[in-house]
C-alpha positions in Angstrom: 0.0 0.0 0.0 1.2 3.5 -0.8 1.1 4.6 2.9 3.8 5.4 5.4 4.0 5.7 9.1 1.2 3.3 9.8 0.3 3.1 13.5 -1.5 0.0 14.6 -3.6 -0.2 17.8 -4.2 -3.9 18.5 -5.7 -5.1 15.1 -6.2 -1.6 13.7 -4.5 0.8 11.3 -4.5 4.6 11.6 -3.6 7.1 8.9 -0.9 9.7 8.8 -2.4 13.2 8.5 -1.9 13.4 4.7 -3.7 10.2 3.8 -7.1 11.9 3.4 -5.7 14.6 1.3 -4.9 12.1 -1.4 -7.2 9.1 -0.8 -10.8 8.5 0.1 -10.6 7.5 3.7 -14.2 6.3 4.1 -14.0 4.1 1.0 -10.7 2.7 2.2 -12.1 1.8 5.6 -15.4 0.3 4.3 -13.6 -1.8 1.6 -11.3 -3.4 4.2 -14.0 -3.8 6.7 -14.1 -7.5 7.8 -10.4 -7.9 6.9 -8.6 -5.2 8.8 -10.1 -2.7 11.2 -8.9 0.7 10.1 -9.2 3.8 12.3 -8.5 7.5 11.7 -7.3 8.2 15.2 -5.8 6.3 18.0 -8.0 5.5 21.0 -7.8 8.0 23.8 -6.4 5.4 26.3 -3.5 4.6 24.0 -2.7 8.3 23.4 -2.8 8.9 27.1 -0.5 6.0 27.8 2.1 7.5 25.5 1.7 11.1 26.8 -0.1 12.1 23.5 3.2 11.9 21.7 3.3 9.4 18.8 7.1 9.4 18.9 6.9 7.7 22.3 5.3 4.6 20.6 7.7 1.8 20.0 9.0 2.0 16.4 10.1 -1.3 14.8 12.5 -0.9 11.9 11.5 -3.9 9.8 14.1 -4.9 7.2 13.1 -4.7 3.6 11.1 -7.7 2.2 10.7 -9.3 5.6 8.9 -12.7 5.7 5.5 -13.2 7.3 7.3 -15.2 10.1 9.1 -12.1 11.2 5.8 -10.2 11.8 4.3 -13.2 13.7 7.4 -13.8 15.7 8.7 -10.3 16.4 6.2 -7.6 15.6 3.0 -9.3 16.8 4.2 -10.1 20.4 5.1 -6.4 20.9 1.7 -5.3 19.4 -0.1 -7.6 21.8 1.9 -6.4 24.8 1.8 -2.6 24.1 -1.4 -2.3 22.1 0.2 -0.2 19.4 3.4 -0.2 17.3 4.9 2.0 14.6 6.6 0.6 11.5 8.9 3.1 9.8 10.0 3.1 7.1 6.9 1.3 5.8 7.4 0.7 2.1 8.6 -2.7 0.9 8.6 -4.2 4.3 6.9 -7.5 3.4 8.2 -10.1 1.0 6.4 -10.8 -2.3 5.9 -14.5 -1.6 3.2 -14.7 1.0 0.2 -17.0 1.7 -2.8 -16.5 -0.6 -5.0 -14.8 2.0 -2.4 -12.1 2.5 -1.8 -11.7 -1.2 -5.5 -11.2 -1.6 -5.4 -8.3 0.8 -2.6 -6.7 -1.2 -4.8 -7.0 -4.3 -7.9 -5.7 -2.5 -6.0 -2.8 -1.0 -4.3 -1.7 -4.2 -7.1 -2.1 -6.7 -10.2 -1.6 -4.7 -9.6 0.1 -1.4 -7.2 2.8 -2.6 -9.3 5.4 -4.4 -8.3 9.0 -4.8 -10.2 11.7 -2.9 -13.3 13.1 -4.5 -11.6 16.4 -5.3 -8.8 14.6 -7.1 -11.1 12.1 -8.8 -13.4 14.8 -10.1 -10.7 16.8 -11.8 -8.9 13.7 -13.0 -12.0 12.4 -14.8 -12.4 15.8 -16.5 -8.8 15.6 -17.7 -9.3 12.1 -19.1 -12.4 13.2 -20.9 -10.7 16.3 -22.3 -7.8 14.2 -23.4 -10.2 11.8 -25.2 -11.9 14.8 -26.9 -8.5 16.2 -28.0 -7.8 12.8 -29.5 -10.9 12.6 -31.8 -8.7 11.9 -34.8 -7.6 8.6 -33.2 -11.0 7.5 -31.9 -10.2 9.1 -28.5 -7.0 7.2 -28.1 -3.9 8.9 -26.8 -0.5 8.0 -25.4 0.9 9.1 -22.1 4.5 9.8 -21.4 6.0 9.9 -17.9 8.9 12.3 -18.3 11.4 12.7 -15.5 13.3 15.7 -16.5 12.8 17.9 -13.4 15.8 19.7 -11.9 16.0 17.5 -8.8 15.9 14.4 -10.9 18.7 15.6 -13.1 20.7 16.7 -10.0 20.3 13.3 -8.3 21.3 11.4 -11.5 24.6 13.3 -11.6 24.4 13.4 -15.4 25.6 16.2 -17.7 23.5 17.7 -20.4 24.7 21.0 -22.0 27.8 20.9 -19.8 27.9 24.6 -19.2 28.9 26.5 -16.1 25.4 27.6 -15.4 24.1 24.0 -15.4 27.0 22.9 -13.1 26.2 25.6 -10.6 22.4 24.9 -10.7 23.0 21.1 -10.2 25.4 21.7 -7.3 22.9 24.0 -5.6 20.1 21.5 -6.1 22.1 18.6 -4.7 23.1 20.6 -1.7 19.5 21.8 -1.1 18.0 18.3 -1.5 20.7 16.0 -0.1 23.0 18.1 2.2 26.5 17.2 1.2 25.7 13.6 0.3 27.3 14.1 -3.1 30.4 15.8 -1.7 31.6 12.9 0.5 35.1 11.6 -0.3 33.8 8.1 -0.9 31.3 9.4 -3.4 32.6 8.9 -7.0 30.5 10.6 -9.7 31.0 9.4 -13.2 28.5 11.1 -15.5 29.6 9.4 -18.7 29.3 6.0 -17.1 25.8 6.9 -15.8 24.8 7.8 -19.3 26.2 4.5 -20.9 24.4 2.5 -18.2 21.1 4.1 -19.0 20.8 5.9 -15.6 20.4 9.4 -17.0 16.9 10.9 -17.5 16.0 11.1 -21.1 15.6 14.6 -22.5 12.3 15.6 -24.2 14.1 15.6 -27.5 15.4 12.0 -27.0 11.9 10.9 -26.1 10.5 12.6 -29.2 13.1 10.9 -31.4 12.4 7.6 -29.9 8.7 7.9 -30.4 9.0 9.1 -34.0 11.4 6.3 -34.7 8.8 3.9 -33.3 6.2 5.1 -35.8 4.2 7.7 -33.9 3.6 10.6 -36.3 2.9 14.3 -35.6 -0.9 13.7 -35.4 -0.4 11.6 -32.3 -2.0 13.0 -29.2 0.3 12.9 -26.2 -0.3 13.5 -22.5 2.9 14.5 -20.7 2.9 13.5 -17.1 5.7 15.4 -15.4 6.7 17.9 -12.7 8.3 21.2 -13.6 10.6 20.5 -16.6 14.1 21.8 -16.2 14.4 24.9 -18.4 11.2 23.9 -20.1 11.3 26.7 -22.7 14.6 25.3 -24.0 14.3 21.5 -23.6 10.5 21.0 -24.2 10.3 23.0 -27.5 11.7 20.2 -29.7 9.2 17.7 -28.4 6.3 20.1 -29.0 7.6 20.7 -32.5 7.6 17.0 -33.2 4.2 16.4 -31.5 2.0 19.5 -31.7 -0.8 17.7 -30.0 1.0 17.6 -26.7 -1.0 18.3 -23.5 -0.4 18.5 -19.8 -2.6 18.9 -16.8 -1.7 22.6 -16.9 -3.0 22.9 -20.5 -6.1 20.8 -20.0 -7.3 22.3 -16.8 -8.0 25.9 -15.9 -5.9 27.7 -13.4 -8.9 27.8 -11.0 -9.3 24.0 -11.3 -5.6 23.4 -10.5 -5.3 26.0 -7.8 -6.4 23.7 -4.8 -3.6 21.3 -5.8 -0.7 23.6 -6.5 2.2 23.1 -4.1 1.1 19.5 -3.3 3.2 17.3 -5.5 1.5 14.0 -4.5 -1.9 15.4 -5.4 -0.6 16.7 -8.8 1.0 13.2 -9.4 -2.4 11.6 -8.7 -3.9 13.6 -11.5 -1.2 12.5 -13.8 -1.6 8.9 -12.7 -5.2 8.8 -13.6 -4.8 10.2 -17.1 -1.9 7.8 -17.7 -3.9 4.9 -16.4 -6.5 5.3 -19.2 -4.2 6.0 -22.0 -3.9 3.6 -25.0 -0.1 3.5 -24.6 1.9 4.4 -21.5 5.6 5.4 -22.0 7.9 5.2 -19.1 11.4 6.8 -19.3 13.1 6.5 -15.9 11.6 4.0 -13.5 10.5 4.5 -9.9 7.3 3.8 -8.0 5.0 5.9 -10.2 5.6 3.9 -13.5 5.9 0.6 -11.7 2.6 0.8 -9.9 1.0 2.3 -13.0 2.2 -0.6 -15.2 0.8 -3.1 -12.7 -2.5 -1.2 -12.5 -2.8 -1.1 -16.3 -2.0 -4.9 -16.5 -4.8 -5.4 -13.9 -7.5 -3.5 -15.9 -6.3 -4.8 -19.2 -6.2 -8.4 -18.0 -2.4 -8.5 -18.4 -2.3 -7.0 -21.9 -1.2 -3.4 -21.2 0.4 -1.4 -23.9 3.5 -0.1 -22.3 6.7 1.2 -23.8 9.6 0.6 -21.5 12.7 1.3 -23.6 16.1 -0.4 -23.2 17.9 2.8 -22.2 21.4 1.4 -22.5 20.7 0.4 -26.1 18.9 3.7 -26.8 21.7 5.8 -25.5 24.2 4.1 -27.7 22.0 4.7 -30.8 21.3 8.3 -30.0 24.9 9.1 -29.3 26.0 7.5 -32.7 26.6 10.6 -34.8 27.0 8.4 -37.9 23.7 6.5 -37.6 21.2 7.0 -40.4 17.5 7.8 -39.7 16.5 4.6 -41.5 18.8 2.5 -39.2 17.6 4.3 -36.1 14.0 3.8 -37.1 14.6 0.1 -37.6 16.2 -0.2 -34.2 13.3 1.7 -32.6 10.7 -0.5 -34.2 12.6 -3.6 -32.9 12.7 -2.0 -29.4 9.0 -1.3 -29.6 8.3 -4.9 -30.6 10.3 -6.2 -27.7 8.6 -3.8 -25.3 5.2 -5.0 -26.5 6.3 -8.6 -26.0 7.3 -8.0 -22.4 4.2 -6.0 -21.8 1.9 -8.9 -22.3 4.0 -11.4 -20.4 2.5 -12.9 -17.3 5.3 -14.3 -15.1 5.1 -17.8 -13.9 4.1 -17.7 -10.2 4.6 -20.6 -7.9 2.3 -20.7 -4.9 5.3 -20.8 -2.5 7.8 -18.7 -4.4 6.8 -15.4 -6.1 9.9 -13.5 -7.1 8.3 -10.8 -9.2 6.6 -7.7 -7.8 2.8 -8.2 -7.4 2.6 -4.4 -7.9 4.0 -4.6 -11.4 2.6 -8.1 -12.2 -0.7 -8.4 -10.3 -1.8 -11.5 -12.2 -2.8 -14.2 -11.5 -3.5 -13.6 -7.8 -5.5 -10.4 -8.4 -7.6 -11.7 -11.3 -10.6 -12.4 -9.0 -11.0 -8.7 -8.5 -10.7 -7.6 -12.1 -13.1 -5.2 -13.8 -13.2 -4.9 -17.6 -11.5 -1.9 -19.2 -14.8 -0.9 -20.9 -16.5 -0.7 -17.5 -13.7 1.4 -16.1 -13.8 3.9 -19.1 -17.6 4.0 -18.8 -17.2 5.0 -15.1 -14.8 7.8 -16.0 -17.1 9.2 -18.7 -20.3 9.1 -16.7 -19.4 9.6 -13.0 -18.9 13.0 -11.4 
C-alpha cells in the first residue's frame, strides 16, 4: 500500500495526517471492513498511555522484504503487549511470496480500497475526458509519457547535459539543497559518462521525441505529458512540442482555477497525472520508480495483463542516440525492434509458484488479483459518466 508511518492499535491501522488529502478514507475503511479494522485516530487510552506523543510509541524498523514469520514472531508479540506499534519506514517491508489470503489483501487494497479523494477524482476524470476529446482523430486514443526531467531528478542522477557552467552551478545547488552534502563525500565517486552509458540518465524531451517518431508515432499523435516542472522547459521542451504539436499536460487541459487547490502539493498533482496515464492507449515510461511501476501493474490489472507499455532499453537507446553516424533509417529500424520487444514483455504474465513469487505483485498483479478484475470498458464508462 502507498502509505507510510502506519500506527496499529491492536488489530487496527490509523492514517498519517496526509492520507485523506490524497485518498478517500471512508472508502478505504469500508472496503477493508471485515479484513482489517482501520481507524482514523488512536483510542484515547493509548494516546494517554504515550503522553499524547506518537514518537513515544515503539518504532520497529523492519528490514526490507521481511517474511511473514518475522511479523508473527517479532512484531505481533510487541503489538499484543503494548497495544500499538509503529513501523517506519513502511514501504517494501513485506516479501512478495506470502500466503494466498495475505496476497488477496494486497490486491484488495491496491485495486479496490485505494481510491483518490473526491476532489482529485473529479478533476482527473475531467482531464481524461478532455484528453479523449482532444484525440478525436484517433478515436479518443492517446499515449501518455511519464517524463522525469525535473531539476531535482537531473541533479540526483549526476548526469551532464549542456555541460555549461550555469548548469553545473544549478546542479550543485540543487544537490546541496536536497541532499545536504551527500554528493560531496570523499567516498562518493561521480561518473556522468558511465551513468549515461548504463542508462541511468533521465531522457531529455528531444530524446523521447526521437524515440517515439522512430517507433512510428507521427505528428498527429495525441500525447499527454505527465511530469513535474521541466528543467528549463522553454529550451528543452520545445523540440518535443515541434515533433508532436498535439501535446498536452494537466496545466494545458485544466483551468488555473481548477488546478489552484492542488498547487504546491506534488502528491496530489501526481495523482492527476496517474489517472490520465492509467486510461491511455499507450503508456511510455522513461526513468523507472514507484510511479511507473505501480502504473504498469494497475494497467495490467485492468487490461487483463495486456497493457500497452513502452519501457525502452535505455542502454541500447543511448548508444544509438549518441552515434553521430547513424542514419535515420537504421535508427527507425532499431526503434521498431525496441517497440516490438517492449510489446512482447508488456503482455508477459510471469510464472508464479504458490510458494515462491519472485516478481513484484505491484508490477505483475496476475494471476493472484484476477478475481478482483473489472473490464476496461466498464472502467472507461465509469470515468465518462461519473462525477
